[in-house]
NUVEX-217515 format. One record per residue (C-alpha): x, y, z; residue in three letters. Coordinates in nm, 3 decimals. Each point is the difference from the previous one (the first is absolute). Example, Ala and Ser with C-alpha at 12.3 -4.5 7.8 and 13.67 -1.06 7.14 Angstrom:
GUMI       u       v       w rest
GUMI   1.230  -0.450   0.780  ALA
GUMI   0.137   0.344  -0.066  SER
// end
This chain:
GUMI       u       v       w rest
GUMI   6.555  -0.408  -4.930  MET
GUMI  -0.090   0.108   0.354  ARG
GUMI  -0.103   0.348  -0.135  ASN
GUMI  -0.217  -0.168  -0.266  LYS
GUMI  -0.171  -0.212   0.269  LEU
GUMI  -0.071   0.309   0.215  ILE
GUMI  -0.129   0.186  -0.308  MET
GUMI  -0.222  -0.295  -0.087  GLY
GUMI  -0.147  -0.002   0.349  ALA
GUMI  -0.068   0.373  -0.020  LEU
GUMI  -0.171  -0.041  -0.334  LEU
GUMI  -0.208  -0.284   0.135  SER
GUMI  -0.104   0.202   0.299  SER
GUMI  -0.083   0.296  -0.213  SER
GUMI  -0.213  -0.211  -0.238  MET
GUMI  -0.179  -0.145   0.308  LEU
GUMI  -0.077   0.343   0.127  SER
GUMI  -0.137   0.117  -0.333  PHE
GUMI  -0.215  -0.315  -0.026  GLY
GUMI  -0.140   0.060   0.347  GLN
GUMI  -0.064   0.366  -0.076  LYS
GUMI  -0.205  -0.091  -0.312  ASP
GUMI  -0.206  -0.258   0.177  GLU
GUMI  -0.074   0.228   0.292  ILE
GUMI  -0.096   0.273  -0.240  LYS
GUMI  -0.228  -0.245  -0.178  SER
GUMI  -0.152  -0.095   0.337  ALA
GUMI  -0.051   0.371   0.076  GLU
GUMI  -0.186   0.049  -0.327  LYS
GUMI  -0.220  -0.295   0.078  ALA
GUMI  -0.077   0.133   0.345  LEU
GUMI  -0.105   0.337  -0.140  LYS
GUMI  -0.254  -0.196  -0.212  SER
GUMI  -0.111  -0.200   0.301  ASN
GUMI   0.117  -0.313  -0.171  ASP
GUMI   0.142  -0.161   0.318  TYR
GUMI   0.032  -0.349  -0.144  GLU
GUMI   0.222   0.129  -0.284  ALA
GUMI   0.203   0.202   0.252  ALA
GUMI   0.049  -0.305   0.222  LEU
GUMI   0.090  -0.220  -0.296  SER
GUMI   0.265   0.248  -0.112  THR
GUMI   0.145   0.035   0.348  LEU
GUMI   0.025  -0.377   0.043  SER
GUMI   0.301   0.001  -0.223  SER
GUMI   0.186   0.243   0.227  VAL
GUMI   0.213  -0.137   0.285  ASP
GUMI  -0.065   0.245   0.276  GLY
GUMI   0.308  -0.113   0.201  ASN
GUMI   0.233   0.093  -0.285  SER
GUMI  -0.189   0.305  -0.120  ALA
GUMI   0.188   0.326  -0.036  ASP
GUMI  -0.009   0.207   0.322  ALA
GUMI  -0.157   0.288  -0.191  LYS
GUMI  -0.279  -0.223  -0.123  LEU
GUMI  -0.054  -0.223   0.299  LYS
GUMI  -0.245   0.231   0.187  GLY
GUMI  -0.210   0.048  -0.311  LYS
GUMI   0.008  -0.375  -0.070  TYR
GUMI  -0.127  -0.096   0.346  TYR
GUMI  -0.271   0.272  -0.014  PHE
GUMI  -0.127  -0.112  -0.340  TYR
GUMI   0.011  -0.366   0.103  LEU
GUMI  -0.186   0.076   0.320  GLY
GUMI  -0.258   0.219  -0.165  LYS
GUMI  -0.068  -0.250  -0.280  SER
GUMI  -0.059  -0.282   0.251  ASN
GUMI  -0.210   0.220   0.228  MET
GUMI  -0.228   0.115  -0.279  MET
GUMI  -0.041  -0.354  -0.132  LEU
GUMI  -0.063  -0.135   0.354  GLY
GUMI  -0.252   0.261   0.112  ALA
GUMI  -0.165   0.190  -0.293  PRO
GUMI  -0.323   0.005   0.203  ASN
GUMI  -0.157  -0.178   0.298  LYS
GUMI  -0.159  -0.266  -0.224  GLU
GUMI   0.332  -0.117  -0.155  SER
GUMI   0.254  -0.053   0.274  ILE
GUMI   0.294  -0.223  -0.089  LYS
GUMI   0.198  -0.051   0.319  VAL
GUMI   0.319  -0.129  -0.163  ASP
GUMI   0.035   0.300  -0.222  TYR
GUMI  -0.048   0.236   0.294  VAL
GUMI   0.261  -0.191   0.199  LYS
GUMI   0.246   0.028  -0.286  SER
GUMI  -0.070   0.374  -0.021  GLY
GUMI   0.064   0.032   0.372  MET
GUMI   0.331  -0.183  -0.036  GLU
GUMI   0.110   0.232  -0.280  ALA
GUMI  -0.099   0.311   0.197  PHE
GUMI   0.189  -0.129   0.307  ASP
GUMI   0.309  -0.037  -0.214  LYS
GUMI  -0.059   0.354  -0.138  LEU
GUMI  -0.022   0.152   0.347  VAL
GUMI   0.312  -0.183   0.116  ALA
GUMI   0.191   0.111  -0.307  PHE
GUMI  -0.112   0.364   0.026  GLU
GUMI   0.093   0.017   0.367  LYS
GUMI   0.356  -0.043  -0.109  GLU
GUMI  -0.035   0.216  -0.310  ASN
GUMI  -0.208   0.294  -0.112  LYS
GUMI  -0.369  -0.049   0.074  ALA
GUMI  -0.204   0.063  -0.312  LYS
GUMI  -0.280  -0.254  -0.018  TYR
GUMI  -0.049  -0.098   0.368  THR
GUMI  -0.279   0.247   0.083  ASP
GUMI  -0.198  -0.098  -0.311  GLU
GUMI   0.048  -0.369   0.070  ALA
GUMI  -0.121   0.035   0.363  LEU
GUMI  -0.301   0.197  -0.113  ALA
GUMI  -0.090  -0.268  -0.251  LEU
GUMI   0.056  -0.269   0.262  LYS
GUMI  -0.243   0.178   0.232  SER
GUMI  -0.264   0.041  -0.273  ALA
GUMI   0.033  -0.367  -0.093  VAL
GUMI  -0.045  -0.090   0.371  ALA
GUMI  -0.334   0.190  -0.002  ASP
GUMI  -0.114  -0.182  -0.314  THR
GUMI   0.092  -0.340   0.148  VAL
GUMI  -0.169   0.094   0.328  LYS
GUMI  -0.326   0.072  -0.187  ASN
GUMI   0.041  -0.332  -0.179  ALA
GUMI   0.051  -0.175   0.332  ALA
GUMI  -0.327   0.136   0.138  PHE
GUMI  -0.177  -0.091  -0.315  ALA
GUMI   0.131  -0.359   0.017  SER
GUMI  -0.107  -0.018   0.360  ASN
GUMI  -0.352   0.120  -0.089  GLU
GUMI  -0.012  -0.280  -0.264  LYS
GUMI   0.108  -0.246   0.273  LYS
GUMI   0.320  -0.073  -0.188  GLU
GUMI   0.188  -0.010   0.331  PHE
GUMI   0.322  -0.169  -0.126  ASP
GUMI   0.038   0.261  -0.274  VAL
GUMI  -0.090   0.283   0.238  ALA
GUMI   0.256  -0.116   0.253  SER
GUMI   0.282   0.003  -0.251  LYS
GUMI  -0.111   0.342  -0.126  GLU
GUMI  -0.013   0.143   0.355  PHE
GUMI   0.351  -0.132   0.067  GLU
GUMI   0.117   0.156  -0.319  LEU
GUMI  -0.135   0.338   0.116  VAL
GUMI   0.212  -0.035   0.315  TYR
GUMI   0.312  -0.087  -0.204  ARG
GUMI  -0.063   0.303  -0.217  LEU
GUMI  -0.072   0.229   0.292  LYS
GUMI   0.149  -0.145   0.325  PRO
GUMI  -0.170   0.266   0.217  ILE
GUMI  -0.340  -0.153  -0.096  ASP
GUMI   0.015  -0.265   0.268  THR
GUMI  -0.381  -0.017   0.003  ALA
GUMI   0.010  -0.160  -0.344  SER
GUMI   0.247  -0.263   0.130  TYR
GUMI  -0.252  -0.069   0.277  SER
GUMI  -0.267  -0.043  -0.265  ASN
GUMI   0.229  -0.239  -0.182  ALA
GUMI   0.015  -0.218   0.309  ALA
GUMI  -0.375   0.014   0.061  ILE
GUMI  -0.086  -0.098  -0.360  THR
GUMI   0.266  -0.266  -0.006  ALA
GUMI  -0.166  -0.151   0.306  GLY
GUMI  -0.349   0.009  -0.164  ILE
GUMI   0.154  -0.169  -0.307  ALA
GUMI   0.139  -0.266   0.236  LYS
GUMI   0.350   0.084  -0.107  ASP
GUMI   0.099  -0.050   0.358  TYR
GUMI   0.377  -0.019  -0.031  ASP
GUMI   0.012   0.330  -0.181  ARG
GUMI  -0.241   0.157   0.246  ALA
GUMI   0.211  -0.111   0.294  ILE
GUMI   0.315   0.147  -0.161  LYS
GUMI  -0.165   0.333  -0.058  ILE
GUMI  -0.151   0.019   0.352  TYR
GUMI   0.338  -0.074   0.150  ASN
GUMI   0.156   0.266  -0.225  ASP
GUMI  -0.261   0.253   0.129  LEU
GUMI   0.072  -0.085   0.365  LEU
GUMI   0.375   0.017  -0.063  GLU
GUMI  -0.017   0.357  -0.150  ILE
GUMI  -0.224   0.108   0.286  GLY
GUMI  -0.317   0.053  -0.203  TYR
GUMI  -0.304   0.049   0.225  ASP
GUMI  -0.262   0.125  -0.246  GLY
GUMI  -0.073   0.318   0.196  SER
GUMI  -0.061   0.320  -0.187  THR
GUMI  -0.031   0.371   0.094  VAL
GUMI  -0.338   0.164  -0.057  GLN
GUMI  -0.030   0.375  -0.027  TYR
GUMI  -0.287   0.206   0.144  PHE
GUMI  -0.101   0.359   0.052  ALA
GUMI  -0.309   0.174   0.124  THR
GUMI  -0.224   0.198  -0.245  ASP
GUMI  -0.026   0.353   0.146  VAL
GUMI  -0.346   0.052  -0.152  ALA
GUMI  -0.167  -0.323   0.121  THR
GUMI   0.235  -0.108   0.279  ASN
GUMI   0.006  -0.348  -0.155  ASP
GUMI   0.319  -0.204   0.007  VAL
GUMI   0.101  -0.077  -0.360  THR
GUMI   0.243  -0.266  -0.123  PRO
GUMI   0.260   0.087  -0.274  PHE
GUMI   0.180  -0.225  -0.235  THR
GUMI   0.345   0.137   0.081  ASP
GUMI   0.178   0.238   0.236  LYS
GUMI   0.091   0.254  -0.269  LYS
GUMI  -0.362   0.051  -0.111  THR
GUMI  -0.123   0.025   0.358  ARG
GUMI   0.265   0.252   0.092  ASP
GUMI  -0.090   0.216  -0.298  LEU
GUMI  -0.363   0.013   0.111  TYR
GUMI   0.108   0.089   0.356  VAL
GUMI   0.226   0.271  -0.138  LYS
GUMI  -0.288   0.145  -0.199  SER
GUMI  -0.201   0.049   0.325  GLY
GUMI  -0.286  -0.222  -0.110  ALA
GUMI   0.116  -0.272   0.247  TYR
GUMI   0.154  -0.010   0.343  LYS
GUMI   0.138  -0.240   0.258  ASP
GUMI   0.201  -0.236  -0.232  PRO
GUMI   0.041  -0.344   0.154  GLU
GUMI   0.197  -0.306  -0.107  ASP
GUMI  -0.128  -0.345   0.113  LYS
GUMI   0.191  -0.321  -0.041  LYS
GUMI  -0.213  -0.306  -0.075  THR
GUMI   0.055  -0.313   0.214  PRO
GUMI   0.284  -0.235  -0.085  SER
GUMI  -0.091  -0.297  -0.222  GLN
GUMI   0.296  -0.202   0.130  ARG
GUMI  -0.218  -0.232   0.212  PRO
GUMI  -0.223  -0.067  -0.303  GLU
GUMI   0.311  -0.073  -0.215  ILE
GUMI   0.117  -0.251   0.254  ILE
GUMI  -0.345  -0.146   0.030  LYS
GUMI  -0.020  -0.059  -0.380  ARG
GUMI   0.345  -0.151  -0.004  LEU
GUMI  -0.095  -0.233   0.289  ALA
GUMI  -0.326  -0.107  -0.169  LEU
GUMI   0.198  -0.100  -0.309  ILE
GUMI   0.222  -0.214   0.224  TYR
GUMI  -0.314  -0.153   0.146  VAL
GUMI  -0.134  -0.065  -0.350  GLU
GUMI   0.326  -0.176  -0.078  GLN
GUMI  -0.026  -0.207   0.318  GLY
GUMI   0.299   0.180   0.158  GLU
GUMI  -0.167   0.101   0.329  ASN
GUMI   0.325   0.030   0.180  ASP
GUMI   0.119   0.273  -0.241  LYS
GUMI  -0.334   0.173   0.042  ALA
GUMI   0.034   0.004   0.382  ILE
GUMI   0.367   0.102  -0.018  ALA
GUMI  -0.084   0.298  -0.220  ALA
GUMI  -0.226   0.141   0.268  PHE
GUMI   0.218  -0.097   0.293  ASP
GUMI   0.286   0.197  -0.139  GLN
GUMI  -0.218   0.305  -0.080  ALA
GUMI  -0.169  -0.001   0.345  ILE
GUMI   0.336  -0.038   0.173  ALA
GUMI   0.096   0.330  -0.162  ASN
GUMI  -0.341   0.160   0.061  GLU
GUMI  -0.160  -0.166   0.303  PRO
GUMI  -0.257   0.277   0.046  ASP
GUMI  -0.122  -0.002  -0.357  ASN
GUMI  -0.363  -0.119   0.033  VAL
GUMI  -0.044  -0.026  -0.379  ASP
GUMI   0.283  -0.252  -0.013  LEU
GUMI  -0.160  -0.212   0.272  ILE
GUMI  -0.342   0.012  -0.172  MET
GUMI   0.158  -0.102  -0.327  SER
GUMI   0.179  -0.288   0.169  GLN
GUMI  -0.330  -0.106   0.150  ALA
GUMI  -0.160  -0.020  -0.345  PHE
GUMI   0.288  -0.229  -0.118  VAL
GUMI  -0.075  -0.235   0.287  TYR
GUMI  -0.368   0.018  -0.105  TYR
GUMI   0.091  -0.104  -0.354  GLU
GUMI   0.203  -0.286   0.154  MET
GUMI  -0.318  -0.114   0.180  GLY
GUMI   0.142   0.079   0.346  ASP
GUMI  -0.304   0.180   0.145  ASN
GUMI   0.130  -0.017   0.355  ALA
GUMI   0.319   0.188  -0.092  LYS
GUMI  -0.204   0.240  -0.205  PHE
GUMI  -0.211   0.084   0.296  LYS
GUMI   0.302   0.025   0.232  GLU
GUMI   0.174   0.253  -0.227  LEU
GUMI  -0.326   0.198  -0.054  MET
GUMI  -0.046   0.025   0.380  GLN
GUMI   0.358   0.118   0.025  ARG
GUMI  -0.077   0.262  -0.263  ALA
GUMI  -0.320   0.098   0.187  SER
GUMI   0.202   0.075   0.312  GLU
GUMI   0.223   0.230  -0.207  MET
GUMI  -0.299   0.165  -0.179  ALA
GUMI  -0.309  -0.051   0.213  PRO
GUMI  -0.215   0.239  -0.207  ASP
GUMI   0.064  -0.168  -0.330  ASN
GUMI  -0.333  -0.145  -0.125  ALA
GUMI   0.167  -0.215  -0.270  GLU
GUMI   0.209  -0.184   0.264  ILE
GUMI  -0.308  -0.071   0.208  GLN
GUMI  -0.178  -0.124  -0.310  PHE
GUMI   0.290  -0.241  -0.073  ASN
GUMI   0.000  -0.128   0.366  ILE
GUMI  -0.372  -0.072  -0.064  GLY
GUMI   0.083  -0.197  -0.315  VAL
GUMI   0.269  -0.203   0.171  ALA
GUMI  -0.224  -0.073   0.303  SER
GUMI  -0.283  -0.111  -0.224  GLY
GUMI   0.237  -0.241  -0.185  LYS
GUMI   0.087  -0.146   0.333  LEU
GUMI  -0.368  -0.019   0.101  LYS
GUMI   0.064   0.245   0.286  ASP
GUMI  -0.336   0.165  -0.051  TYR
GUMI   0.016   0.219   0.311  GLU
GUMI   0.339   0.130  -0.103  GLY
GUMI  -0.116   0.066  -0.350  ALA
GUMI  -0.315   0.187   0.108  LYS
GUMI   0.203   0.211   0.250  ALA
GUMI   0.252   0.091  -0.278  ALA
GUMI  -0.271   0.092  -0.255  TYR
GUMI  -0.191   0.207   0.257  LYS
GUMI   0.325   0.190   0.082  ARG
GUMI   0.056   0.061  -0.373  ALA
GUMI  -0.349   0.149  -0.024  LEU
GUMI   0.057   0.218   0.307  GLU
GUMI   0.308   0.144  -0.166  ILE
GUMI  -0.163   0.017  -0.346  LYS
GUMI  -0.382  -0.015   0.008  PRO
GUMI  -0.021  -0.006  -0.383  THR
GUMI   0.223  -0.308  -0.027  TYR
GUMI  -0.231  -0.218  -0.223  LYS
GUMI   0.211  -0.306  -0.001  ASP
GUMI   0.028   0.003   0.384  ALA
GUMI  -0.380   0.025   0.030  ALA
GUMI  -0.052  -0.284  -0.258  THR
GUMI   0.256  -0.224   0.171  ASN
GUMI  -0.142   0.065   0.344  LEU
GUMI  -0.342  -0.097  -0.125  SER
GUMI   0.145  -0.307  -0.170  THR
GUMI   0.179  -0.097   0.319  THR
GUMI  -0.338  -0.019   0.189  TYR
GUMI  -0.140  -0.210  -0.288  LEU
GUMI   0.305  -0.233   0.008  ASP
GUMI  -0.051  -0.038   0.374  GLU
GUMI  -0.369  -0.065  -0.065  GLY
GUMI   0.082  -0.264  -0.263  ASN
GUMI   0.215  -0.175   0.257  GLY
GUMI  -0.306  -0.022   0.219  VAL
GUMI  -0.197  -0.143  -0.289  ILE
GUMI   0.263  -0.279  -0.032  GLU
GUMI  -0.068  -0.081   0.369  LYS
GUMI  -0.372  -0.007  -0.068  MET
GUMI   0.043  -0.239  -0.290  ASN
GUMI   0.209  -0.231   0.211  ALA
GUMI  -0.276  -0.049   0.257  LEU
GUMI  -0.216  -0.307   0.031  GLY
GUMI  -0.374  -0.030   0.087  ASN
GUMI   0.024  -0.046   0.377  THR
GUMI  -0.183   0.235   0.235  LYS
GUMI   0.334   0.142   0.113  GLU
GUMI   0.105   0.054  -0.366  ASP
GUMI  -0.330   0.175  -0.073  ASN
GUMI   0.058   0.236   0.293  GLU
GUMI   0.353   0.069  -0.126  LYS
GUMI  -0.142   0.063  -0.344  PHE
GUMI  -0.230   0.275   0.135  GLU
GUMI   0.290   0.165   0.179  VAL
GUMI   0.223  -0.017  -0.310  TYR
GUMI  -0.284   0.132  -0.220  ALA
GUMI  -0.025   0.315   0.220  LYS
GUMI   0.378   0.041  -0.003  GLN
GUMI   0.005  -0.029  -0.377  LYS
GUMI  -0.286   0.253  -0.037  GLU
GUMI   0.172   0.243   0.237  GLU
GUMI   0.327  -0.024  -0.191  LEU
GUMI  -0.177   0.054  -0.328  TYR
GUMI  -0.180   0.305   0.133  TYR
GUMI   0.339   0.131   0.133  ASN
GUMI   0.127  -0.033  -0.358  ALA
GUMI  -0.298   0.190  -0.129  ALA
GUMI   0.032   0.271   0.263  ASN
GUMI   0.364   0.063  -0.103  VAL
GUMI  -0.115   0.075  -0.354  LEU
GUMI  -0.295   0.204   0.110  GLU
GUMI   0.226   0.214   0.222  ALA
GUMI   0.247   0.043  -0.288  TYR
GUMI  -0.272   0.102  -0.251  LEU
GUMI  -0.127   0.257   0.254  LYS
GUMI   0.341   0.131   0.083  GLU
GUMI   0.109   0.051  -0.360  THR
GUMI  -0.340   0.062  -0.170  GLY
GUMI   0.101  -0.237  -0.276  THR
GUMI  -0.245  -0.200  -0.213  THR
GUMI   0.265  -0.239  -0.130  ASP
GUMI  -0.199  -0.270  -0.177  PRO
GUMI   0.251  -0.272   0.091  LYS
GUMI  -0.035   0.079   0.365  LEU
GUMI  -0.371   0.021  -0.018  LEU
GUMI  -0.022  -0.334  -0.181  ASP
GUMI   0.229  -0.156   0.267  PHE
GUMI  -0.229   0.134   0.270  LEU
GUMI  -0.310  -0.126  -0.179  LYS
GUMI   0.146  -0.353  -0.012  GLN
GUMI   0.066   0.013   0.374  ILE
GUMI  -0.360   0.094   0.072  TYR
GUMI  -0.113  -0.273  -0.234  GLY
GUMI   0.205  -0.253   0.191  ALA
GUMI  -0.176   0.082   0.325  VAL
GUMI  -0.340   0.017  -0.173  SER
GUMI  -0.039   0.371   0.093  ASP
GUMI  -0.260   0.078  -0.265  THR
GUMI  -0.057   0.359   0.102  GLU
GUMI   0.364   0.108  -0.015  ASN
GUMI   0.058  -0.218  -0.310  PHE
GUMI  -0.278   0.187  -0.182  LYS
GUMI   0.130   0.336   0.127  ARG
GUMI   0.351  -0.057  -0.141  ILE
GUMI  -0.151  -0.143  -0.319  LYS
GUMI  -0.192   0.327  -0.046  ASP
GUMI   0.320   0.201   0.054  MET
GUMI   0.161  -0.199  -0.277  LEU
GUMI  -0.296   0.079  -0.227  GLY
GUMI  -0.083  -0.374  -0.048  GLU
// end
């Protein structure tokens, strides 16, 4: 009886193996015809865990390929769940073939990489269409398919934030920080021997080939700045959006404790306080950043913004002037400096409007009127100096200047600027 039972088990196992072999062969035929749905349907009746060892690698490969091709036939037809199922099958294939003879692994990895490229194109297309939730999931899928593409994972976080899927964005940003992602890249340059121009190349291999040919010389690699402060800033701003200001502050405090001399971190932290409405703290941090980078025009500009919010007009003007000293073509600094004079002048107008009709009030009115006019002309002079320095004929700036002259009833200059505008 015992022998009969053993024989029965052997027969059953043999029948199972033959059944699996037929089904996998049918799936193979369907795959050759690009009928991935038929292949997947056939393979669904096979239990991969109990598949014969000789067939298991082929089974996982066919299962993965069917799902991958159904999930990403082109960038317009991405089905995330199918691609994920394909990834799972390929992962099992790789694990199996590590312990056995590798037959399908290379082909599976090549297909996985190709699908990653297709999904990446789809993600950018979804982003262009402002379908940010879809784009985010597609960018994350690219990273899962190709873990070295951490930039796509960063894009997943950014688009999740735009889509207001904050919990998911927070998770991804924290993942990125945990794996040490900083967003920096290496750029490759070499100097053209004929023109002596420095030329950028898309990759090191291409650049080195041109240098080897003799057409280029002086190869140079440049690393772009770390994006880590920007990542922490985005994470913190999401916390602010969710009303979790303590978490936002803690995210920066921890980062700055590790990198106390990182001026970008301090500037990013300042912007978070700005979003929280704490202009005094924003200004304090910007001034600290200014001490670390005194020749940074952007920092001076931001000190000007903070000072203006606090109605510290002298501080604002000094900061904007310093920004223009560093960068004479800084349009926003010139515009804001001019506006600061106008804001100060408008404050004088409020004083004028509050006066009565007494002799003393009338005398004050005349003094205030001169102050207002002087401040308005200072605003105009800033723009005139900027136009002269840069040679620009920016219509928005010219229109702004025309309005200032109109406000002080300066007909001559008003007409001059109007003519420049072609009005």
